[in-house]
C-alpha positions as CSV (number, residue, x, y, z in Angstrom):
1,M,30.7,18.2,37.9
2,N,33.8,15.6,37.5
3,L,36.0,17.6,35.1
4,T,38.5,14.5,34.7
5,A,35.4,12.4,33.5
6,A,34.1,15.5,31.6
7,A,37.3,15.6,29.6
8,E,37.7,12.0,29.0
9,E,34.3,11.9,27.7
10,E,35.1,14.8,25.3
11,E,38.3,12.9,24.0
12,E,36.1,9.8,23.2
13,D,34.7,9.9,19.5
14,P,32.3,7.2,19.4
15,S,31.1,6.0,16.2
16,P,27.4,5.9,15.3
17,A,25.6,2.7,16.8
18,E,24.5,0.3,14.1
19,I,20.7,0.3,13.6
20,H,19.4,-2.7,11.8
21,L,16.4,-1.4,9.7
22,P,13.6,-3.6,8.7
23,A,14.6,-4.6,4.7
24,E,13.5,-2.3,1.7
25,I,10.8,-3.8,-0.4
26,D,11.0,-3.2,-4.2
27,W,8.6,-3.8,-7.0
28,E,9.5,-7.4,-7.7
29,M,8.7,-8.4,-3.9
30,L,5.4,-6.9,-4.1
31,D,1.8,-9.3,-4.7
32,K,0.8,-6.8,-7.0
33,S,-3.2,-7.6,-6.8
34,R,-3.0,-7.1,-3.0
35,F,-0.9,-3.9,-3.2
36,F,-3.7,-2.4,-5.5
37,F,-6.6,-3.4,-3.9
38,L,-5.5,-2.5,-0.2
39,G,-4.0,0.8,-1.6
40,A,-7.4,1.9,-2.8
41,A,-9.2,1.3,0.3
42,L,-6.4,2.6,2.6
43,F,-6.0,5.8,0.2
44,S,-9.4,6.3,0.0
45,G,-9.8,6.8,3.8
46,V,-6.9,9.2,4.0
47,S,-8.4,11.6,1.0
48,A,-11.6,11.2,3.2
49,A,-9.6,12.5,6.4
50,L,-7.7,15.3,4.8
51,Y,-10.5,16.5,2.2
52,P,-12.2,19.5,4.0
53,A,-8.5,21.2,4.3
54,V,-8.4,20.9,0.5
55,V,-11.9,22.6,0.3
56,L,-10.8,25.2,2.7
57,K,-7.3,25.9,0.5
58,T,-9.2,26.1,-2.5
59,R,-12.0,28.5,-1.3
60,L,-9.0,30.8,0.2
61,Q,-7.2,30.6,-3.2
62,V,-10.3,31.9,-5.5
63,S,-11.4,34.3,-3.0
64,H,-11.1,38.0,-4.6
65,T,-10.7,39.3,-1.0
66,P,-8.4,38.0,1.9
67,L,-10.2,35.9,4.3
68,S,-9.1,34.3,7.1
69,C,-9.3,30.5,7.8
70,F,-11.8,30.7,10.7
71,R,-14.2,33.0,8.9
72,T,-14.2,30.8,5.7
73,V,-14.5,27.6,8.1
74,T,-17.4,29.6,9.8
75,Y,-18.9,30.9,6.6
76,I,-19.1,27.3,5.1
77,L,-20.7,26.0,8.2
78,R,-23.4,28.6,8.3
79,H,-24.4,28.5,4.8
80,E,-23.6,24.9,3.5
81,G,-23.3,22.8,6.7
82,P,-20.8,20.1,7.2
83,R,-21.7,18.6,3.9
84,G,-19.8,21.8,2.5
85,F,-16.5,20.6,3.3
86,Y,-17.1,17.6,1.1
87,R,-18.4,19.3,-2.1
88,G,-17.1,17.1,-5.0
89,F,-15.5,14.6,-2.7
90,V,-17.3,11.5,-4.8
91,T,-15.7,12.8,-7.9
92,S,-12.5,13.3,-6.7
93,L,-12.6,9.9,-5.0
94,T,-13.3,8.3,-8.3
95,G,-10.1,10.0,-9.8
96,T,-8.0,9.3,-7.0
97,I,-8.1,5.5,-7.0
98,P,-6.7,5.0,-10.6
99,A,-4.5,8.1,-10.2
100,R,-3.1,6.6,-7.0
101,A,-2.6,3.2,-8.4
102,L,-1.0,4.8,-11.8
103,Y,1.4,6.9,-9.4
104,M,2.2,3.6,-7.0
105,A,3.4,1.5,-10.0
106,A,5.2,4.2,-11.7
107,L,7.0,5.2,-8.3
108,E,8.0,1.9,-7.4
109,V,8.8,0.7,-11.0
110,T,11.2,3.7,-11.5
111,K,12.6,3.5,-7.9
112,S,13.7,0.1,-8.3
113,S,15.1,0.2,-12.0
114,V,16.9,3.7,-11.1
115,G,18.1,2.7,-7.7
116,T,19.9,-0.5,-9.6
117,A,21.3,1.4,-12.6
118,A,22.7,4.1,-9.8
119,I,24.5,1.5,-7.9
120,R,26.1,-0.2,-10.9
121,L,27.3,3.0,-12.0
122,G,29.2,3.1,-8.7
123,M,27.3,5.6,-6.6
124,T,26.9,5.6,-2.7
125,E,23.8,3.9,-1.5
126,T,23.0,7.3,-0.1
127,A,23.6,9.0,-3.3
128,A,21.8,6.1,-5.1
129,A,19.0,6.4,-2.8
130,A,18.3,10.1,-3.4
131,A,18.6,9.7,-7.2
132,S,16.3,6.6,-7.6
133,N,13.7,8.6,-5.2
134,A,13.9,11.7,-7.2
135,A,13.2,10.2,-10.5
136,A,10.9,7.9,-9.0
137,G,8.8,11.0,-7.9
138,L,9.0,12.9,-10.9
139,S,7.7,9.9,-13.2
140,A,5.1,9.3,-10.8
141,A,3.7,12.9,-10.5
142,V,3.5,13.2,-14.5
143,A,1.6,9.9,-14.8
144,A,-1.0,10.4,-12.1
145,Q,-1.8,13.9,-13.6
146,V,-3.0,12.4,-16.7
147,I,-5.9,10.8,-14.8
148,W,-5.9,13.5,-11.9
149,T,-6.0,16.8,-13.7
150,P,-9.7,16.4,-15.3
151,I,-10.8,15.1,-12.0
152,D,-9.1,18.0,-10.2
153,V,-10.8,20.7,-12.7
154,V,-14.4,19.2,-11.9
155,S,-14.0,18.5,-8.2
156,Q,-12.7,22.3,-7.7
157,R,-15.6,23.5,-9.4
158,L,-17.6,21.6,-7.0
159,M,-15.8,22.7,-4.1
160,V,-16.4,26.3,-4.8
161,Q,-20.0,26.4,-6.3
162,G,-21.1,28.5,-3.8
163,D,-18.8,31.2,-5.0
164,S,-19.2,30.5,-8.6
165,P,-21.4,31.6,-11.4
166,F,-21.6,28.0,-12.3
167,K,-24.1,25.4,-11.1
168,Y,-23.6,21.7,-11.2
169,R,-25.8,19.2,-10.4
170,G,-23.0,16.6,-9.6
171,G,-19.9,15.4,-10.9
172,V,-21.1,14.0,-14.0
173,D,-23.0,16.9,-15.1
174,A,-20.1,19.3,-14.2
175,F,-17.9,17.2,-16.4
176,R,-20.1,17.1,-19.1
177,K,-20.7,21.1,-19.4
178,I,-17.1,21.8,-19.2
179,L,-16.7,19.4,-21.9
180,T,-19.5,20.7,-24.0
181,S,-18.2,24.4,-23.6
182,D,-14.5,24.0,-23.8
183,G,-13.8,20.4,-25.0
184,L,-11.2,18.1,-23.8
185,R,-8.8,21.4,-23.5
186,G,-11.5,22.6,-20.6
187,L,-10.7,19.4,-18.6
188,Y,-7.1,19.7,-19.1
189,R,-7.1,23.1,-18.0
190,G,-3.8,23.6,-15.9
191,F,-2.4,20.5,-17.1
192,G,0.8,22.4,-18.1
193,M,1.1,24.1,-14.5
194,S,0.3,20.9,-12.6
195,I,3.2,19.3,-14.0
196,L,5.3,22.2,-13.5
197,I,4.1,22.0,-9.6
198,Y,4.0,18.4,-9.1
199,A,6.7,17.0,-11.2
200,P,9.5,18.8,-9.3
201,S,7.6,19.2,-6.2
202,N,7.2,15.2,-6.2
203,A,11.3,14.8,-7.4
204,V,12.5,17.2,-4.5
205,W,9.7,15.6,-1.7
206,W,11.0,11.8,-2.5
207,A,14.7,13.0,-2.6
208,S,14.2,14.8,0.6
209,Y,12.4,12.3,2.2
210,S,15.2,9.7,1.6
211,V,17.8,12.0,3.0
212,S,15.7,13.1,6.0
213,Q,15.6,9.4,6.9
214,R,19.0,8.8,6.8
215,I,19.8,12.1,9.0
216,I,17.3,10.9,11.4
217,W,18.7,7.5,11.9
218,S,22.1,8.8,11.8
219,G,21.5,11.1,14.5
220,M,20.1,8.5,16.4
221,G,22.8,6.3,15.9
222,Y,25.3,8.8,17.1
223,W,22.9,9.5,20.1
224,L,22.8,5.6,21.0
225,S,26.7,5.1,20.5
226,R,26.8,6.8,23.9
227,S,25.0,3.9,25.7
228,R,26.9,1.1,27.0
229,D,24.3,-1.2,25.5
230,S,25.0,-0.2,21.9
231,A,27.5,-2.5,20.9
232,A,25.2,-5.4,19.8
233,G,23.4,-2.6,17.5
234,F,20.1,-1.4,17.6
235,K,16.7,-3.1,16.3
236,P,13.7,-0.4,16.0
237,D,10.3,-1.5,16.4
238,C,7.5,-0.9,13.7
239,G,6.3,2.4,16.2
240,T,10.2,3.8,16.1
241,V,10.2,3.3,12.2
242,A,6.7,4.5,11.5
243,V,7.5,8.1,13.8
244,V,11.0,8.4,12.0
245,Q,9.0,8.0,8.4
246,G,6.3,10.2,9.5
247,T,8.7,13.0,10.7
248,S,10.6,12.9,7.3
249,A,7.5,13.0,5.3
250,A,6.0,16.3,7.5
251,I,9.9,17.5,7.0
252,A,9.6,17.2,3.2
253,G,5.9,17.9,2.9
254,G,5.9,21.3,4.5
255,A,8.8,22.6,2.7
256,A,7.3,21.5,-0.7
257,A,4.0,23.5,0.3
258,L,5.7,26.7,1.0
259,V,8.0,26.3,-2.1
260,T,5.1,25.4,-4.5
261,M,2.3,27.3,-3.1
262,P,2.2,30.3,-5.8
263,L,2.0,27.9,-8.5
264,D,-0.6,26.0,-6.9
265,T,-2.5,29.3,-6.4
266,I,-2.2,30.3,-10.2
267,K,-3.0,26.4,-11.2
268,T,-6.5,26.4,-9.0
269,R,-7.4,30.1,-10.6
270,M,-6.8,28.8,-14.0
271,Q,-9.0,25.6,-13.3
272,V,-11.8,27.3,-11.5
273,M,-12.3,30.8,-12.7
274,D,-11.9,30.4,-16.4
275,G,-14.5,32.1,-18.1
276,C,-16.2,33.5,-14.8
277,E,-17.9,36.3,-15.0
278,E,-15.6,38.5,-13.0
279,E,-13.1,37.9,-16.0
280,G,-15.6,39.0,-18.6
281,K,-15.7,35.5,-19.9
282,R,-12.3,35.2,-21.2
283,R,-10.3,32.3,-20.7
284,M,-8.0,32.3,-17.7
285,T,-4.5,32.3,-18.3
286,I,-1.1,32.4,-16.4
287,G,-0.7,35.8,-16.8
288,R,-4.1,37.1,-16.1
289,A,-4.1,34.9,-13.1
290,V,-0.9,36.5,-12.0
291,K,-2.4,40.1,-13.0
292,S,-5.4,39.7,-10.6
293,L,-3.5,38.0,-7.6
294,L,-1.4,41.2,-7.8
295,K,-3.9,43.7,-7.9
296,E,-5.9,42.2,-5.3
297,G,-3.2,41.8,-2.6
298,G,0.4,42.0,-4.2
299,W,2.8,38.9,-3.6
300,M,1.0,37.8,-0.9
301,A,-2.2,37.2,-2.4
302,C,-0.4,34.0,-4.1
303,Y,0.4,32.5,-0.6
304,R,-3.6,32.7,0.3
305,G,-4.6,29.1,1.9
306,L,-0.7,28.5,2.8
307,G,-2.1,27.4,6.3
308,P,-4.7,25.0,5.1
309,R,-2.4,23.9,2.2
310,W,1.0,23.5,4.3
311,A,-1.2,21.5,7.1
312,S,-2.7,19.8,4.3
313,M,0.7,18.4,2.8
314,S,2.1,18.0,5.9
315,L,-0.5,15.8,7.6
316,S,-1.1,14.1,3.9
317,A,2.7,13.3,3.5
318,T,2.8,12.0,7.2
319,T,-0.3,9.5,6.9
320,M,0.6,8.8,3.2
321,I,3.8,7.8,3.6
322,T,2.9,5.6,7.1
323,T,0.1,4.0,5.3
324,Y,2.3,3.4,1.8
325,E,4.9,1.8,3.9
326,F,2.7,-0.1,6.0
327,L,0.7,-1.2,2.7
328,K,4.1,-2.4,1.1
329,R,4.4,-4.6,4.1
330,L,0.9,-6.0,4.1
331,S,1.6,-6.6,0.1
332,A,4.9,-8.2,0.3
333,K,4.8,-11.8,-1.2
334,N,6.8,-13.1,2.1
335,Q,5.6,-11.0,4.9
336,E,7.9,-13.0,7.3
337,N,11.1,-12.0,5.9
338,F,9.9,-8.3,6.6
339,T,9.0,-8.3,10.5
């Protein structure tokens, strides 16, 4: 090894290479009709691909005894067949489309308005991006839960029909029976817990996603600065941008799954096990859900289904964000400016 050359290399402190990223597309630049139509189609496909992991996670969360993912998968396939992994999917998809539309609208409007206000207040670009993404995630989660919670209650009841004393002939029948027995409150069972989970989770997720991207691009800039060809800057292709976005999304999604898992387990039990025979037909509350979980397996019972949820949220985050960014570029009014 040439020590002189190594010393000279260590003395050099190259600045990060300039990376020319594609222009950001905000709410005003989108063709709204194309945005919502293509969004419904793309996210329906994503939901179909990830739905089995959601069913598996839900079954594990409501189980009174700890089961492995493999045993649960085997049980579903043996007793219900592949269709068992898609129980309640039509109902879930029916609610996903309007909920996603409301989510995306709230997300983009909030991100654009808060980002502009933050810049005017003198915040740095990085801080403004993190603040606008956090605020956008918070408002989008709250808006979407207004539609999503009733759909979630119905679809989860259908997911666990094999383990539930209730029998439904489909989404409409489940909706009618829940409304008849418990009223509107029954359809919004766990709404407060959902807001408690998804509002801060989305805020942290979008802020982490923004920061993670900047860290990755910054690290790439430092790495490229050691190249003699970096003086002219670097313009990543669409594939590189998608990889960075997907990696950032997976990091943020995995962390959010770990932090919010106990709350999600409690919410699922409140939505699915309310009035079950095992609970003496009493209304399932947060306290009763926590008590039953602690009795069944201590605090670790709150993490049943963590593996499928971690995988589901990481994969969902990765596919969602790459699909979402692709959707925005497809929906831009002047697409030639964003290539």
